[in-house]
C-alpha positions in Angstrom: -24.1 16.2 14.5 -23.3 18.7 11.8 -20.9 18.1 8.9 -18.1 20.4 10.2 -18.0 18.6 13.6 -17.8 15.2 11.9 -14.9 16.5 9.7 -13.1 17.6 12.8 -13.7 14.3 14.5 -12.0 12.5 11.8 -8.7 13.3 13.4 -9.9 11.5 16.5 -11.4 8.6 14.7 -8.5 7.9 12.3 -5.5 8.8 14.6 -6.9 7.6 17.9 -9.4 4.9 17.3 -11.8 3.9 20.1 -9.5 2.5 22.8 -6.6 0.1 23.4 -6.5 -2.7 25.9 -4.8 -1.6 29.1 -1.4 -3.3 29.5 -1.6 -4.8 26.0 1.6 -6.8 25.2 3.7 -5.4 22.4 5.8 -8.2 20.8 9.5 -8.1 20.6 10.0 -4.8 22.4 13.7 -4.7 23.4 14.0 -5.7 27.1 16.7 -3.1 28.0 14.7 -0.1 26.7 11.9 -0.3 29.1 8.2 0.0 28.3 7.0 2.8 26.0 3.4 3.9 26.5 1.6 3.1 23.2 0.3 6.2 21.3 -2.9 6.4 19.4 -5.8 5.8 21.8 -7.5 8.4 23.9 -11.1 7.4 23.9 -13.2 4.4 25.0 -15.8 2.6 23.0 -18.7 0.4 24.0 -18.5 -3.4 24.2 -18.9 -5.5 21.0 -19.9 -9.1 20.5 -17.6 -11.1 18.2 -19.1 -13.6 15.7 -17.7 -17.0 16.6 -19.1 -19.0 13.7 -17.3 -19.0 10.3 -18.9 -16.6 7.9 -20.9 -17.7 4.9 -18.3 -15.8 2.7 -15.5 -18.0 4.2 -17.5 -21.1 3.5 -18.2 -20.1 -0.1 -14.5 -19.4 -0.6 -13.6 -23.0 0.3 -16.1 -24.6 -2.1 -14.4 -27.2 -4.4 -14.2 -26.9 -8.1 -13.9 -23.1 -8.4 -11.7 -21.5 -11.0 -8.7 -19.6 -9.8 -10.3 -16.3 -10.9 -13.6 -17.1 -9.1 -11.7 -18.1 -5.9 -9.7 -14.8 -6.1 -13.0 -12.9 -6.4 -14.6 -14.6 -3.5 -11.5 -13.9 -1.3 -11.8 -10.2 -2.0 -15.6 -10.2 -1.5 -15.1 -12.0 1.9 -13.5 -8.8 3.2 -16.9 -7.1 3.2 -19.0 -7.1 6.4 -19.3 -5.7 10.0 -16.1 -5.6 11.9 -14.2 -4.6 15.0 -10.8 -3.5 13.7 -7.6 -3.3 15.7 -4.4 -1.6 14.5 -0.9 -2.3 15.9 2.3 -0.9 14.5 5.8 -1.3 16.0 9.3 -0.3 14.9 11.2 -3.5 15.1 14.6 -2.1 14.1 16.2 1.3 13.9 19.0 1.7 11.3 20.1 5.0 12.7 21.4 4.7 16.3 20.7 8.4 16.9 16.9 7.8 16.6 15.0 7.8 19.8 12.7 4.8 20.4 9.3 5.3 18.7 6.3 4.4 20.8 4.2 1.6 19.3 0.8 2.6 17.8 -2.4 0.8 18.9 -6.0 1.6 18.3 -9.3 0.0 17.4 -12.7 0.9 15.9 -15.9 -0.5 14.5 -16.6 -0.3 10.8 -18.8 -1.7 8.0 -17.1 -2.6 4.8 -19.5 -2.3 1.8 -19.3 -3.9 -1.6 -19.4 -0.7 -3.6 -18.8 -2.2 -7.1 -18.7 -5.8 -8.2 -17.8 -6.6 -11.8 -16.0 -9.8 -13.2 -12.6 -8.0 -13.2 -13.1 -5.2 -10.7 -14.3 -5.0 -7.0 -14.4 -1.9 -4.8 -14.8 -2.1 -1.1 -15.8 1.1 0.9 -15.0 1.3 4.7 -17.3 3.3 6.9 -16.4 3.8 10.6 -19.4 3.9 13.0 -18.0 4.8 16.5 -19.8 5.1 19.8 -17.6 6.8 22.4 -18.0 6.0 26.1 -19.0 9.2 28.0 -18.8 10.1 31.7 -21.1 7.8 33.7 -20.7 5.0 31.2 -23.2 6.3 28.7 -22.4 5.9 25.0 -22.4 8.8 22.5 -24.6 8.9 19.4 -22.9 7.1 16.5 -20.0 9.0 15.0 -19.9 8.2 11.3 -16.7 8.8 9.4 -16.0 7.8 5.8 -12.8 5.7 6.0 -10.5 4.3 3.3 -11.5 2.6 0.0 -9.9 -0.3 -1.7 -10.3 -1.1 -5.4 -9.2 -4.4 -6.8 -8.6 -4.9 -10.6 -7.7 -8.2 -12.3 -4.7 -8.1 -14.7 -4.5 -4.3 -14.8 -2.7 -2.7 -17.8 -1.5 0.1 -15.5 -1.6 1.4 -12.0 -1.2 4.8 -10.2 2.1 4.7 -8.3 3.3 7.1 -5.6 6.7 8.6 -6.3 7.3 10.7 -3.2 7.1 14.5 -2.9 3.3 14.3 -3.2 3.6 13.0 -6.8 1.8 10.2 -8.5 2.4 8.7 -11.9 0.6 6.2 -14.1 2.8 3.2 -14.8 2.3 0.4 -17.3 2.2 -3.1 -16.1 4.0 -5.5 -18.5 1.8 -8.4 -19.8 3.9 -11.1 -18.1 3.7 -9.2 -14.7 -0.1 -8.8 -14.8 -1.0 -12.3 -15.9 -3.1 -13.8 -13.1 -2.4 -10.8 -10.8 -4.7 -8.3 -9.0 -3.8 -4.7 -8.2 -5.1 -3.2 -5.0 -5.5 0.6 -5.1 -5.9 2.3 -1.8 -7.8 5.6 -1.7 -7.8 8.2 1.1 -10.9 9.0 3.1 -11.7 11.7 0.5 -11.1 9.4 -2.5 -7.7 11.1 -3.3 -5.0 8.6 -4.3 -2.8 6.9 -1.7 -1.0 4.0 -3.3 -1.5 1.0 -5.6 0.2 -2.4 -5.5 0.3 -5.5 -7.6 0.2 -9.0 -6.2 -1.3 -12.5 -6.6 -3.8 -14.5 -4.5 -2.5 -17.8 -3.3 -5.0 -20.5 -2.2 -3.2 -23.4 -0.5 -3.8 -25.6 2.6 -7.3 -24.1 3.0 -5.8 -20.5 3.3 -6.3 -17.6 0.9 -3.6 -14.9 1.0 -2.7 -12.0 -1.3 0.9 -10.7 -1.1 1.8 -7.4 -2.8 5.0 -6.3 -4.4 7.1 -3.6 -2.7 5.3 -0.3 -3.0 5.9 3.3 -2.2 3.2 5.0 -0.2 2.9 8.4 1.5 2.9 8.7 5.3 -0.4 7.9 7.1 -1.8 10.3 9.6 -0.5 8.2 12.5 3.0 9.0 11.3 3.1 12.5 9.7 1.3 13.9 12.8 4.3 12.9 14.9 7.3 12.4 12.6 9.0 14.9 10.3 12.3 13.0 9.7 11.2 10.8 6.7 8.9 11.1 3.7 8.0 7.7 2.3 7.0 4.2 3.5 8.3 1.5 1.2 6.5 -1.7 2.1 4.6 -4.8 1.3 1.1 -5.9 2.3 -0.3 -9.4 3.0 -4.1 -9.9 3.2 -5.3 -13.2 4.7 -8.9 -14.3 4.8 -9.9 -16.0 8.2 -13.0 -17.8 9.3 -14.0 -14.7 11.4 -12.8 -12.0 9.1 -9.4 -11.1 7.6 -6.0 -9.8 8.5 -3.8 -7.2 6.9 0.0 -7.3 7.6 2.4 -4.6 6.6 6.2 -4.6 6.5 7.4 -1.1 6.0 10.7 0.7 5.6 10.8 4.3 6.7 12.8 6.2 4.1 14.2 9.7 4.1 14.5 10.8 0.5 17.6 12.9 1.1 20.2 10.3 0.2 17.5 7.5 0.2 18.4 6.8 3.9 16.6 3.9 5.6 15.7 5.1 9.1 13.8 2.1 10.5 11.5 -0.8 9.7 8.0 -1.3 11.2 5.6 -4.2 11.3 1.9 -3.5 11.3 -1.1 -5.8 11.8 -4.8 -4.8 11.2 -7.3 -7.4 12.4 -10.8 -7.4 11.1 -13.0 -9.5 13.3 -16.7 -9.9 12.5 -19.2 -8.6 15.1 -22.9 -9.3 15.5 -25.6 -7.3 17.0 -23.9 -3.9 16.4 -26.0 -1.2 15.0 -24.4 0.1 11.8 -27.6 1.7 10.4 -26.1 5.2 10.7 -23.2 4.2 8.4 -25.6 2.5 6.0 -27.6 5.7 5.8 -24.5 7.8 5.3 -23.3 5.5 2.5 -26.6 5.4 0.7 -27.1 9.2 0.7 -23.5 10.3 -0.1 -22.2 7.6 -2.5 -23.5 9.5 -5.6 -21.3 12.5 -4.5 -18.2 10.4 -3.9 -18.7 8.7 -7.3 -18.3 12.1 -8.8 -15.2 12.8 -6.7 -13.6 9.6 -8.1 -14.6 10.6 -11.6 -12.8 13.9 -11.2 -9.6 12.2 -10.0 -9.8 9.8 -13.1 -10.1 12.9 -15.3 -7.0 14.4 -13.7 -5.1 11.1 -14.2 -6.2 10.9 -17.9 -5.0 14.5 -18.5 -1.8 14.2 -16.6 -0.2 10.8 -16.3 2.1 12.4 -13.7 0.8 15.0 -11.3 1.8 16.7 -8.0 -0.3 18.0 -5.1 0.6 21.3 -3.4 0.7 19.6 0.0 0.0 16.2 1.6 -3.6 15.5 1.1 -4.5 15.2 4.8 -2.3 18.1 5.8 -3.9 20.3 3.2 -7.2 19.2 4.7 -8.8 18.4 1.3 -11.3 16.2 3.2 -12.9 19.2 5.0 -14.8 20.8 2.1 -15.7 17.3 0.7 -16.9 16.0 4.1 -18.9 19.2 4.6 -20.6 18.7 1.2 -21.3 15.0 1.9 -22.6 16.0 5.4 -25.3 18.1 3.9 -26.4 15.2 1.7 -26.5 13.0 4.7 -28.7 15.5 6.5 -31.2 15.3 3.7 -30.1 17.9 1.1 -31.1 17.0 -2.5 -28.2 15.8 -4.6 -27.6 17.9 -7.7 -25.1 16.1 -9.9 -24.0 19.1 -12.0 -23.6 21.3 -9.0 -21.6 18.6 -7.3 -19.3 18.2 -10.3 -18.7 21.9 -10.5 -17.9 22.1 -6.8 -15.5 19.1 -6.9 -13.6 20.3 -10.0 -13.3 23.8 -8.6 -12.0 22.5 -5.3 -9.4 20.2 -6.8 -8.2 22.5 -9.5 -8.0 25.8 -7.6 -6.8 24.7 -4.3 -4.8 21.5 -4.4 -3.1 20.7 -7.7 0.1 22.4 -8.7 
């Protein structure tokens, strides 16, 4: 499968997932509004086998006598591995009675989460989707590999890159008292452009490890901006909980229109990462190994931009500007066996960012 086709398939993979369970119950849907067909899923994936036994990472996390910092680190590292992921989002309240009911969003996929970097005060996890779509006659497609999101965790950060709305990000200092014992989680888009960053603390009590973020602005994800034009910012909190068979991410988001700072609605979201066994992720491992040097240069270019301009604005929403297309095409050539030339890659990345996407 060539790089251009993979780039086009990202719309399917990120907006639709593999499938949703027929007749899946959506919690707390108002009884008098009837049932809205969930949006998001248009394709079917193959069967997967869930791992029933608690993972070694879960067991290491629960060892006695660990320092708080080491237990935090093990909780973050426990999010790496092979997963079936399900995504569920539901508007639970509409503050504007004129709004029509918004269909719940449901999808799922299969992905490998790699430990990309591991230092005492910094851990990076890279998500790679490896999808097999069910074709006519029950056959499965060849694996469709799509680079998904990246999360970077930093202990006691002195600053973080905050989203301000209107496609603008700014570096904000974190006061010493606020950062003491805290971890920031920076979420990067599929092309390593910034999305949002949040500060929070891990809590380890009752045998449960959970990280809860502060309230953070973030740009609309594809599942929203592809269907909604009436608001510009999600203002929400995240909760990450490590489980014996994987981990859970919960979101509590306000949908905010910036004209008058109007709150339109609130949504709840749940992403379940359940470990699988026997699934062939080798295509994703190959992609990761061959393209990571290129993506490291992409991240370096973004860091240079942030260093030069503590506050910067993009010409359009990153996904809508389709910044991922030229980068995915370049990475696709490397995946196909092209030789990586660091200087050529750096020149291409900087030219692409400076000439096409920054104001």
